[in-house]
N, CA, C and O atoms as a Tripos MOL2 file, in Angstrom:
@<TRIPOS>MOLECULE
protein
  264   263    66     0     0
PROTEIN
NO_CHARGES

@<TRIPOS>ATOM
      1 N          94.4370  102.2810   78.6750 N.3       1 MET1
      2 CA         93.3660  101.9610   79.7360 C.3       1 MET1
      3 C          92.4930  103.2550   79.8020 C.2       1 MET1
      4 O          92.9850  104.3670   79.6080 O.2       1 MET1
      5 N          91.1330  103.0490   80.0940 N.am      2 LYS2
      6 CA         90.2880  104.2010   80.4690 C.3       2 LYS2
      7 C          89.7680  104.0700   81.7550 C.2       2 LYS2
      8 O          89.5190  102.9240   82.1310 O.2       2 LYS2
      9 N          89.5490  105.0060   82.5140 N.am      3 VAL3
     10 CA         88.9610  104.7690   83.8410 C.3       3 VAL3
     11 C          87.8600  106.0590   83.9930 C.2       3 VAL3
     12 O          88.1140  107.2380   83.7450 O.2       3 VAL3
     13 N          86.6570  105.5440   84.4370 N.am      4 LEU4
     14 CA         85.5750  106.3830   84.6400 C.3       4 LEU4
     15 C          85.4940  106.5930   86.2740 C.2       4 LEU4
     16 O          85.2110  105.6580   87.0230 O.2       4 LEU4
     17 N          85.7260  107.6950   86.6600 N.am      5 MET5
     18 CA         85.6720  107.9520   88.2310 C.3       5 MET5
     19 C          84.4310  109.0040   88.5800 C.2       5 MET5
     20 O          84.1430  109.9160   87.8060 O.2       5 MET5
     21 N          83.7890  108.7940   89.7260 N.am      6 LEU6
     22 CA         82.7990  109.5930   90.1620 C.3       6 LEU6
     23 C          83.1060  110.2330   91.3680 C.2       6 LEU6
     24 O          83.7300  109.5820   92.2060 O.2       6 LEU6
     25 N          82.7620  111.4700   91.6290 N.am      7 GLY7
     26 CA         82.9880  112.2310   92.7700 C.3       7 GLY7
     27 C          82.1650  113.3500   92.8570 C.2       7 GLY7
     28 O          81.3420  113.5670   91.9670 O.2       7 GLY7
     29 N          82.2960  114.1710   93.9260 N.am      8 TRP8
     30 CA         81.4120  115.4380   94.1200 C.3       8 TRP8
     31 C          82.1840  116.6670   94.4540 C.2       8 TRP8
     32 O          81.6490  117.7500   94.6890 O.2       8 TRP8
     33 N          83.5310  116.4370   94.4640 N.am      9 GLU9
     34 CA         84.5330  117.6090   94.5300 C.3       9 GLU9
     35 C          85.6710  117.3400   93.7900 C.2       9 GLU9
     36 O          86.0360  116.1920   93.5380 O.2       9 GLU9
     37 N          86.3010  118.4270   93.3960 N.am     10 PHE10
     38 CA         87.7120  118.4980   92.7300 C.3      10 PHE10
     39 C          88.3530  119.7950   92.6680 C.2      10 PHE10
     40 O          87.6680  120.7390   92.2750 O.2      10 PHE10
     41 N          89.6540  120.0030   93.0190 N.am     11 PRO11
     42 CA         90.0850  121.3840   93.1760 C.3      11 PRO11
     43 C          89.7020  122.3430   92.1470 C.2      11 PRO11
     44 O          89.5250  121.8760   91.0220 O.2      11 PRO11
     45 N          89.5400  123.6010   92.3190 N.am     12 PRO12
     46 CA         89.8590  124.1690   93.8140 C.3      12 PRO12
     47 C          88.6340  124.1860   94.7770 C.2      12 PRO12
     48 O          88.6480  124.8190   95.8330 O.2      12 PRO12
     49 N          87.5180  123.4100   94.3220 N.am     13 PHE13
     50 CA         86.4170  123.2380   95.1430 C.3      13 PHE13
     51 C          86.3750  122.1520   96.0390 C.2      13 PHE13
     52 O          85.8480  121.1060   95.6570 O.2      13 PHE13
     53 N          86.9180  122.2520   97.3390 N.am     14 ILE14
     54 CA         87.1610  121.2120   98.2430 C.3      14 ILE14
     55 C          86.5370  121.4680   99.5450 C.2      14 ILE14
     56 O          86.8470  122.4800  100.1730 O.2      14 ILE14
     57 N          85.6390  120.5870  100.0190 N.am     15 SER15
     58 CA         84.9570  120.8030  101.3720 C.3      15 SER15
     59 C          85.5390  119.7840  102.2420 C.2      15 SER15
     60 O          85.2420  119.8980  103.4310 O.2      15 SER15
     61 N          86.2980  118.8170  101.9180 N.am     16 GLY16
     62 CA         86.8020  117.8500  102.6630 C.3      16 GLY16
     63 C          88.1470  117.1290  101.9760 C.2      16 GLY16
     64 O          88.8480  117.7110  101.1480 O.2      16 GLY16
     65 N          88.3560  115.9900  102.3740 N.am     17 GLY17
     66 CA         89.7520  115.4590  101.8270 C.3      17 GLY17
     67 C          89.3450  114.7030  100.5470 C.2      17 GLY17
     68 O          90.2970  114.1970   99.9530 O.2      17 GLY17
     69 N          88.1370  114.5220  100.0050 N.am     18 LEU18
     70 CA         87.8470  113.8080   98.8760 C.3      18 LEU18
     71 C          88.4750  114.5440   97.5590 C.2      18 LEU18
     72 O          89.0850  113.9450   96.6730 O.2      18 LEU18
     73 N          88.2580  115.7300   97.5810 N.am     19 GLY19
     74 CA         88.7170  116.4850   96.3430 C.3      19 GLY19
     75 C          90.1740  116.3710   96.1730 C.2      19 GLY19
     76 O          90.6250  116.1190   95.0550 O.2      19 GLY19
     77 N          90.9980  116.5440   97.2500 N.am     20 THR20
     78 CA         92.4270  116.2880   97.1900 C.3      20 THR20
     79 C          92.8620  114.8520   96.8200 C.2      20 THR20
     80 O          93.8490  114.6840   96.1030 O.2      20 THR20
     81 N          92.1160  113.7780   97.3130 N.am     21 ALA21
     82 CA         92.4360  112.4670   97.0240 C.3      21 ALA21
     83 C          91.9990  112.1480   95.5640 C.2      21 ALA21
     84 O          92.6730  111.3690   94.8910 O.2      21 ALA21
     85 N          90.8690  112.7470   95.0600 N.am     22 CYS22
     86 CA         90.5540  112.5560   93.6470 C.3      22 CYS22
     87 C          91.6370  113.1560   92.6540 C.2      22 CYS22
     88 O          92.0150  112.5680   91.6410 O.2      22 CYS22
     89 N          92.1080  114.4490   93.0870 N.am     23 TYR23
     90 CA         93.1900  115.0790   92.2110 C.3      23 TYR23
     91 C          94.4300  114.1230   92.1160 C.2      23 TYR23
     92 O          94.9770  113.8060   91.0600 O.2      23 TYR23
     93 N          94.8270  113.6710   93.4880 N.am     24 GLY24
     94 CA         95.9960  112.8810   93.4600 C.3      24 GLY24
     95 C          95.9980  111.5370   92.5840 C.2      24 GLY24
     96 O          96.9630  111.1200   91.9430 O.2      24 GLY24
     97 N          94.7440  110.9430   92.6780 N.am     25 LEU25
     98 CA         94.5030  109.7530   92.0230 C.3      25 LEU25
     99 C          94.4860  109.8970   90.5380 C.2      25 LEU25
    100 O          95.1220  109.1270   89.8200 O.2      25 LEU25
    101 N          93.7810  110.8540   90.0840 N.am     26 THR26
    102 CA         93.7320  111.2700   88.6100 C.3      26 THR26
    103 C          95.0450  111.6940   88.0230 C.2      26 THR26
    104 O          95.3960  111.2890   86.9150 O.2      26 THR26
    105 N          95.7380  112.4640   88.7150 N.am     27 LYS27
    106 CA         97.1530  112.8780   88.2820 C.3      27 LYS27
    107 C          97.9620  111.6240   88.1240 C.2      27 LYS27
    108 O          98.5290  111.3950   87.0560 O.2      27 LYS27
    109 N          98.0430  110.7590   89.1980 N.am     28 ALA28
    110 CA         98.9690  109.6780   89.0400 C.3      28 ALA28
    111 C          98.6000  108.7090   87.9710 C.2      28 ALA28
    112 O          99.4670  108.0980   87.3470 O.2      28 ALA28
    113 N          97.2680  108.5520   87.7400 N.am     29 MET29
    114 CA         96.9310  107.5730   86.7070 C.3      29 MET29
    115 C          97.0680  108.2860   85.3200 C.2      29 MET29
    116 O          97.2960  107.6010   84.3230 O.2      29 MET29
    117 N          96.9450  109.5300   85.2360 N.am     30 SER30
    118 CA         97.4130  110.1940   84.0020 C.3      30 SER30
    119 C          98.8490  109.9330   83.6760 C.2      30 SER30
    120 O          99.1940  109.5670   82.5520 O.2      30 SER30
    121 N          99.7080  110.1270   84.6900 N.am     31 GLU31
    122 CA        101.1940  110.1060   84.4860 C.3      31 GLU31
    123 C         101.4810  108.6730   84.0290 C.2      31 GLU31
    124 O         102.5390  108.4930   83.4260 O.2      31 GLU31
    125 N         100.6260  107.5810   84.2530 N.am     32 LEU32
    126 CA        100.8480  106.2770   83.8570 C.3      32 LEU32
    127 C         100.3050  105.9620   82.4800 C.2      32 LEU32
    128 O         100.3830  104.8620   81.9330 O.2      32 LEU32
    129 N          99.7150  107.1120   81.9570 N.am     33 GLY33
    130 CA         99.0540  106.8430   80.5530 C.3      33 GLY33
    131 C          97.6150  106.4190   80.5980 C.2      33 GLY33
    132 O          97.0030  106.0370   79.6000 O.2      33 GLY33
    133 N          97.1340  106.4990   81.7260 N.am     34 VAL34
    134 CA         95.5790  106.0800   81.7460 C.3      34 VAL34
    135 C          94.6960  107.4690   81.4220 C.2      34 VAL34
    136 O          94.9460  108.5560   81.9430 O.2      34 VAL34
    137 N          93.7080  107.2480   80.5430 N.am     35 GLU35
    138 CA         92.8640  108.2630   80.2840 C.3      35 GLU35
    139 C          91.7430  108.3460   81.2570 C.2      35 GLU35
    140 O          91.0500  107.3410   81.4170 O.2      35 GLU35
    141 N          91.4950  109.3970   81.9020 N.am     36 VAL36
    142 CA         90.5740  109.4800   83.1980 C.3      36 VAL36
    143 C          89.3450  110.3090   82.7330 C.2      36 VAL36
    144 O          89.5110  111.3670   82.1260 O.2      36 VAL36
    145 N          88.3320  109.9120   82.9690 N.am     37 ILE37
    146 CA         87.1520  110.7680   82.8480 C.3      37 ILE37
    147 C          86.3170  110.8090   84.2990 C.2      37 ILE37
    148 O          85.8550  109.8480   84.9150 O.2      37 ILE37
    149 N          86.2750  112.1330   84.6240 N.am     38 PHE38
    150 CA         85.7470  112.3400   86.1150 C.3      38 PHE38
    151 C          84.3730  112.9470   86.0250 C.2      38 PHE38
    152 O          84.2110  113.9980   85.4030 O.2      38 PHE38
    153 N          83.3500  112.3110   86.6370 N.am     39 VAL39
    154 CA         81.9220  112.6170   86.5770 C.3      39 VAL39
    155 C          81.6120  113.5050   87.7490 C.2      39 VAL39
    156 O          81.9040  113.0390   88.8500 O.2      39 VAL39
    157 N          81.0760  114.6940   87.7100 N.am     40 LEU40
    158 CA         80.5960  115.3570   88.9550 C.3      40 LEU40
    159 C          79.3220  115.7000   88.6870 C.2      40 LEU40
    160 O          78.8770  115.7070   87.5400 O.2      40 LEU40
    161 N          78.5860  116.0370   89.8100 N.am     41 PRO41
    162 CA         77.1090  116.2790   89.7630 C.3      41 PRO41
    163 C          76.7930  117.4790   89.0680 C.2      41 PRO41
    164 O          75.6520  117.6080   88.6240 O.2      41 PRO41
    165 N          77.6910  118.4300   88.9000 N.am     42 LYS42
    166 CA         77.2930  119.7850   88.2140 C.3      42 LYS42
    167 C          78.6520  120.2750   87.4650 C.2      42 LYS42
    168 O          79.7850  119.9760   87.8410 O.2      42 LYS42
    169 N          78.3570  121.0310   86.4110 N.am     43 PRO43
    170 CA         79.5650  121.3710   85.5440 C.3      43 PRO43
    171 C          80.4070  122.3900   86.4450 C.2      43 PRO43
    172 O          79.9500  123.3140   87.1170 O.2      43 PRO43
    173 N          81.8590  121.9740   86.2900 N.am     44 VAL44
    174 CA         82.8340  122.7020   86.9050 C.3      44 VAL44
    175 C          83.9450  123.1730   86.0470 C.2      44 VAL44
    176 O          84.3630  122.3210   85.2620 O.2      44 VAL44
    177 N          84.5330  124.3560   86.0130 N.am     45 GLN45
    178 CA         85.6520  124.6430   85.2860 C.3      45 GLN45
    179 C          86.9010  124.7530   86.4010 C.2      45 GLN45
    180 O          86.8370  125.4840   87.3900 O.2      45 GLN45
    181 N          87.8660  124.0380   86.1230 N.am     46 SER46
    182 CA         89.0080  123.9080   87.0860 C.3      46 SER46
    183 C          90.3520  124.0290   86.4020 C.2      46 SER46
    184 O          90.5870  123.3560   85.3980 O.2      46 SER46
    185 N          91.1610  124.7900   86.8650 N.am     47 GLU47
    186 CA         92.4370  125.0250   86.0900 C.3      47 GLU47
    187 C          93.3310  123.8030   86.6440 C.2      47 GLU47
    188 O          94.4020  123.6060   86.0690 O.2      47 GLU47
    189 N          93.0230  123.0920   87.5610 N.am     48 PHE48
    190 CA         93.7320  121.8780   88.0870 C.3      48 PHE48
    191 C          93.2550  120.6720   87.1540 C.2      48 PHE48
    192 O          93.7870  119.5890   87.3960 O.2      48 PHE48
    193 N          92.3960  120.7170   86.2050 N.am     49 ALA49
    194 CA         91.8780  119.4850   85.5050 C.3      49 ALA49
    195 C          92.6180  119.5760   84.1290 C.2      49 ALA49
    196 O          91.9010  119.5320   83.1290 O.2      49 ALA49
    197 N          93.9260  119.6930   83.9660 N.am     50 THR50
    198 CA         94.4370  119.6880   82.6340 C.3      50 THR50
    199 C          94.8810  118.2010   82.1500 C.2      50 THR50
    200 O          95.2360  117.9630   80.9950 O.2      50 THR50
    201 N          94.8150  117.2750   83.1420 N.am     51 HIS51
    202 CA         95.1750  115.9320   83.0340 C.3      51 HIS51
    203 C          93.9850  115.0230   83.0440 C.2      51 HIS51
    204 O          94.1840  113.8090   83.0030 O.2      51 HIS51
    205 N          92.7760  115.4950   83.0960 N.am     52 VAL52
    206 CA         91.6410  114.7790   83.2920 C.3      52 VAL52
    207 C          90.3530  115.4190   82.5400 C.2      52 VAL52
    208 O          90.1190  116.6270   82.5780 O.2      52 VAL52
    209 N          89.6130  114.5610   81.9130 N.am     53 LYS53
    210 CA         88.2780  115.1580   81.2620 C.3      53 LYS53
    211 C          87.1470  114.9920   82.3210 C.2      53 LYS53
    212 O          86.7710  113.9180   82.7890 O.2      53 LYS53
    213 N          86.7070  116.1260   82.5950 N.am     54 MET54
    214 CA         85.6100  116.3640   83.5190 C.3      54 MET54
    215 C          84.2630  116.5420   82.7430 C.2      54 MET54
    216 O          84.1100  117.2780   81.7680 O.2      54 MET54
    217 N          83.3110  115.7540   83.3250 N.am     55 VAL55
    218 CA         81.9520  115.7200   82.6990 C.3      55 VAL55
    219 C          80.8820  115.9950   83.7520 C.2      55 VAL55
    220 O          81.1280  115.6710   84.9140 O.2      55 VAL55
    221 N          79.8060  116.5210   83.4690 N.am     56 ALA56
    222 CA         78.5840  116.5870   84.4130 C.3      56 ALA56
    223 C          77.3980  116.2580   83.6880 C.2      56 ALA56
    224 O          76.8020  117.2070   83.1780 O.2      56 ALA56
    225 N          76.9190  115.0730   83.5300 N.am     57 PRO57
    226 CA         75.6440  114.8570   82.6520 C.3      57 PRO57
    227 C          74.4300  115.3960   83.2360 C.2      57 PRO57
    228 O          74.2510  115.3160   84.4510 O.2      57 PRO57
    229 N          73.5600  115.9530   82.4430 N.am     58 LYS58
    230 CA         72.2600  116.5240   82.8510 C.3      58 LYS58
    231 C          71.4840  115.3860   83.4120 C.2      58 LYS58
    232 O          71.6690  114.2830   82.8980 O.2      58 LYS58
    233 N          70.5460  115.5120   84.5050 N.am     59 PRO59
    234 CA         69.6770  114.7220   84.9980 C.3      59 PRO59
    235 C          68.8720  113.8080   84.0220 C.2      59 PRO59
    236 O          68.1040  114.4010   83.2650 O.2      59 PRO59
    237 N          68.9350  112.5390   83.9380 N.am     60 GLY60
    238 CA         68.1330  111.7230   83.0710 C.3      60 GLY60
    239 C          68.7220  111.3340   81.8690 C.2      60 GLY60
    240 O          68.1750  110.6120   81.0350 O.2      60 GLY60
    241 N          70.1280  111.9380   81.7580 N.am     61 SER61
    242 CA         70.7440  111.7470   80.4930 C.3      61 SER61
    243 C          71.7060  110.5490   80.5100 C.2      61 SER61
    244 O          71.7980  109.8320   81.5060 O.2      61 SER61
    245 N          72.4190  110.3450   79.3960 N.am     62 ARG62
    246 CA         73.1610  109.1110   79.3320 C.3      62 ARG62
    247 C          74.5640  109.6630   78.7260 C.2      62 ARG62
    248 O          74.5910  110.4940   77.8190 O.2      62 ARG62
    249 N          75.6960  109.1250   79.3090 N.am     63 TYR63
    250 CA         76.9710  109.4460   78.6890 C.3      63 TYR63
    251 C          77.5370  108.2050   78.1500 C.2      63 TYR63
    252 O          77.5070  107.2050   78.8670 O.2      63 TYR63
    253 N          78.0260  108.1470   77.0330 N.am     64 ASP64
    254 CA         78.7890  107.1340   76.4110 C.3      64 ASP64
    255 C          80.1880  107.1280   76.3790 C.2      64 ASP64
    256 O          80.7470  107.9560   75.6600 O.2      64 ASP64
    257 N          80.8230  106.3640   77.0120 N.am     65 VAL65
    258 CA         82.2600  106.2760   77.1530 C.3      65 VAL65
    259 C          82.6900  105.9290   75.7960 C.2      65 VAL65
    260 O          82.2690  104.9040   75.2590 O.2      65 VAL65
    261 N          83.6810  106.8980   75.0870 N.am     66 PRO66
    262 CA         84.0880  106.6170   73.7480 C.3      66 PRO66
    263 C          85.0940  105.5430   73.9370 C.2      66 PRO66
    264 O          85.6630  105.0520   72.9620 O.2      66 PRO66
@<TRIPOS>BOND
     1     1     2 1
     2     2     3 1
     3     3     4 2
     4     3     5 am
     5     5     6 1
     6     6     7 1
     7     7     8 2
     8     7     9 am
     9     9    10 1
    10    10    11 1
    11    11    12 2
    12    11    13 am
    13    13    14 1
    14    14    15 1
    15    15    16 2
    16    15    17 am
    17    17    18 1
    18    18    19 1
    19    19    20 2
    20    19    21 am
    21    21    22 1
    22    22    23 1
    23    23    24 2
    24    23    25 am
    25    25    26 1
    26    26    27 1
    27    27    28 2
    28    27    29 am
    29    29    30 1
    30    30    31 1
    31    31    32 2
    32    31    33 am
    33    33    34 1
    34    34    35 1
    35    35    36 2
    36    35    37 am
    37    37    38 1
    38    38    39 1
    39    39    40 2
    40    39    41 am
    41    41    42 1
    42    42    43 1
    43    43    44 2
    44    43    45 am
    45    45    46 1
    46    46    47 1
    47    47    48 2
    48    47    49 am
    49    49    50 1
    50    50    51 1
    51    51    52 2
    52    51    53 am
    53    53    54 1
    54    54    55 1
    55    55    56 2
    56    55    57 am
    57    57    58 1
    58    58    59 1
    59    59    60 2
    60    59    61 am
    61    61    62 1
    62    62    63 1
    63    63    64 2
    64    63    65 am
    65    65    66 1
    66    66    67 1
    67    67    68 2
    68    67    69 am
    69    69    70 1
    70    70    71 1
    71    71    72 2
    72    71    73 am
    73    73    74 1
    74    74    75 1
    75    75    76 2
    76    75    77 am
    77    77    78 1
    78    78    79 1
    79    79    80 2
    80    79    81 am
    81    81    82 1
    82    82    83 1
    83    83    84 2
    84    83    85 am
    85    85    86 1
    86    86    87 1
    87    87    88 2
    88    87    89 am
    89    89    90 1
    90    90    91 1
    91    91    92 2
    92    91    93 am
    93    93    94 1
    94    94    95 1
    95    95    96 2
    96    95    97 am
    97    97    98 1
    98    98    99 1
    99    99   100 2
   100    99   101 am
   101   101   102 1
   102   102   103 1
   103   103   104 2
   104   103   105 am
   105   105   106 1
   106   106   107 1
   107   107   108 2
   108   107   109 am
   109   109   110 1
   110   110   111 1
   111   111   112 2
   112   111   113 am
   113   113   114 1
   114   114   115 1
   115   115   116 2
   116   115   117 am
   117   117   118 1
   118   118   119 1
   119   119   120 2
   120   119   121 am
   121   121   122 1
   122   122   123 1
   123   123   124 2
   124   123   125 am
   125   125   126 1
   126   126   127 1
   127   127   128 2
   128   127   129 am
   129   129   130 1
   130   130   131 1
   131   131   132 2
   132   131   133 am
   133   133   134 1
   134   134   135 1
   135   135   136 2
   136   135   137 am
   137   137   138 1
   138   138   139 1
   139   139   140 2
   140   139   141 am
   141   141   142 1
   142   142   143 1
   143   143   144 2
   144   143   145 am
   145   145   146 1
   146   146   147 1
   147   147   148 2
   148   147   149 am
   149   149   150 1
   150   150   151 1
   151   151   152 2
   152   151   153 am
   153   153   154 1
   154   154   155 1
   155   155   156 2
   156   155   157 am
   157   157   158 1
   158   158   159 1
   159   159   160 2
   160   159   161 am
   161   161   162 1
   162   162   163 1
   163   163   164 2
   164   163   165 am
   165   165   166 1
   166   166   167 1
   167   167   168 2
   168   167   169 am
   169   169   170 1
   170   170   171 1
   171   171   172 2
   172   171   173 am
   173   173   174 1
   174   174   175 1
   175   175   176 2
   176   175   177 am
   177   177   178 1
   178   178   179 1
   179   179   180 2
   180   179   181 am
   181   181   182 1
   182   182   183 1
   183   183   184 2
   184   183   185 am
   185   185   186 1
   186   186   187 1
   187   187   188 2
   188   187   189 am
   189   189   190 1
   190   190   191 1
   191   191   192 2
   192   191   193 am
   193   193   194 1
   194   194   195 1
   195   195   196 2
   196   195   197 am
   197   197   198 1
   198   198   199 1
   199   199   200 2
   200   199   201 am
   201   201   202 1
   202   202   203 1
   203   203   204 2
   204   203   205 am
   205   205   206 1
   206   206   207 1
   207   207   208 2
   208   207   209 am
   209   209   210 1
   210   210   211 1
   211   211   212 2
   212   211   213 am
   213   213   214 1
   214   214   215 1
   215   215   216 2
   216   215   217 am
   217   217   218 1
   218   218   219 1
   219   219   220 2
   220   219   221 am
   221   221   222 1
   222   222   223 1
   223   223   224 2
   224   223   225 am
   225   225   226 1
   226   226   227 1
   227   227   228 2
   228   227   229 am
   229   229   230 1
   230   230   231 1
   231   231   232 2
   232   231   233 am
   233   233   234 1
   234   234   235 1
   235   235   236 2
   236   235   237 am
   237   237   238 1
   238   238   239 1
   239   239   240 2
   240   239   241 am
   241   241   242 1
   242   242   243 1
   243   243   244 2
   244   243   245 am
   245   245   246 1
   246   246   247 1
   247   247   248 2
   248   247   249 am
   249   249   250 1
   250   250   251 1
   251   251   252 2
   252   251   253 am
   253   253   254 1
   254   254   255 1
   255   255   256 2
   256   255   257 am
   257   257   258 1
   258   258   259 1
   259   259   260 2
   260   259   261 am
   261   261   262 1
   262   262   263 1
   263   263   264 2
@<TRIPOS>SUBSTRUCTURE
     1 MET1         2 RESIDUE 1 A MET
     2 LYS2         6 RESIDUE 1 A LYS
     3 VAL3        10 RESIDUE 1 A VAL
     4 LEU4        14 RESIDUE 1 A LEU
     5 MET5        18 RESIDUE 1 A MET
     6 LEU6        22 RESIDUE 1 A LEU
     7 GLY7        26 RESIDUE 1 A GLY
     8 TRP8        30 RESIDUE 1 A TRP
     9 GLU9        34 RESIDUE 1 A GLU
    10 PHE10       38 RESIDUE 1 A PHE
    11 PRO11       42 RESIDUE 1 A PRO
    12 PRO12       46 RESIDUE 1 A PRO
    13 PHE13       50 RESIDUE 1 A PHE
    14 ILE14       54 RESIDUE 1 A ILE
    15 SER15       58 RESIDUE 1 A SER
    16 GLY16       62 RESIDUE 1 A GLY
    17 GLY17       66 RESIDUE 1 A GLY
    18 LEU18       70 RESIDUE 1 A LEU
    19 GLY19       74 RESIDUE 1 A GLY
    20 THR20       78 RESIDUE 1 A THR
    21 ALA21       82 RESIDUE 1 A ALA
    22 CYS22       86 RESIDUE 1 A CYS
    23 TYR23       90 RESIDUE 1 A TYR
    24 GLY24       94 RESIDUE 1 A GLY
    25 LEU25       98 RESIDUE 1 A LEU
    26 THR26      102 RESIDUE 1 A THR
    27 LYS27      106 RESIDUE 1 A LYS
    28 ALA28      110 RESIDUE 1 A ALA
    29 MET29      114 RESIDUE 1 A MET
    30 SER30      118 RESIDUE 1 A SER
    31 GLU31      122 RESIDUE 1 A GLU
    32 LEU32      126 RESIDUE 1 A LEU
    33 GLY33      130 RESIDUE 1 A GLY
    34 VAL34      134 RESIDUE 1 A VAL
    35 GLU35      138 RESIDUE 1 A GLU
    36 VAL36      142 RESIDUE 1 A VAL
    37 ILE37      146 RESIDUE 1 A ILE
    38 PHE38      150 RESIDUE 1 A PHE
    39 VAL39      154 RESIDUE 1 A VAL
    40 LEU40      158 RESIDUE 1 A LEU
    41 PRO41      162 RESIDUE 1 A PRO
    42 LYS42      166 RESIDUE 1 A LYS
    43 PRO43      170 RESIDUE 1 A PRO
    44 VAL44      174 RESIDUE 1 A VAL
    45 GLN45      178 RESIDUE 1 A GLN
    46 SER46      182 RESIDUE 1 A SER
    47 GLU47      186 RESIDUE 1 A GLU
    48 PHE48      190 RESIDUE 1 A PHE
    49 ALA49      194 RESIDUE 1 A ALA
    50 THR50      198 RESIDUE 1 A THR
    51 HIS51      202 RESIDUE 1 A HIS
    52 VAL52      206 RESIDUE 1 A VAL
    53 LYS53      210 RESIDUE 1 A LYS
    54 MET54      214 RESIDUE 1 A MET
    55 VAL55      218 RESIDUE 1 A VAL
    56 ALA56      222 RESIDUE 1 A ALA
    57 PRO57      226 RESIDUE 1 A PRO
    58 LYS58      230 RESIDUE 1 A LYS
    59 PRO59      234 RESIDUE 1 A PRO
    60 GLY60      238 RESIDUE 1 A GLY
    61 SER61      242 RESIDUE 1 A SER
    62 ARG62      246 RESIDUE 1 A ARG
    63 TYR63      250 RESIDUE 1 A TYR
    64 ASP64      254 RESIDUE 1 A ASP
    65 VAL65      258 RESIDUE 1 A VAL
    66 PRO66      262 RESIDUE 1 A PRO
């Protein structure tokens, strides 16, 4: 199964609880064998994203889920 998630924060860039929740959700789904693609508004490099594919589309662009 594949899941496409949208969010605006992911560790280590956290301004509230959403980043922590997104990390926990993506980690748990990954452990269950789910392939998670996480969409952020801007490109981010995170050492915490070993279990999830992070993408940041350019404005007006299109992302095809494989």
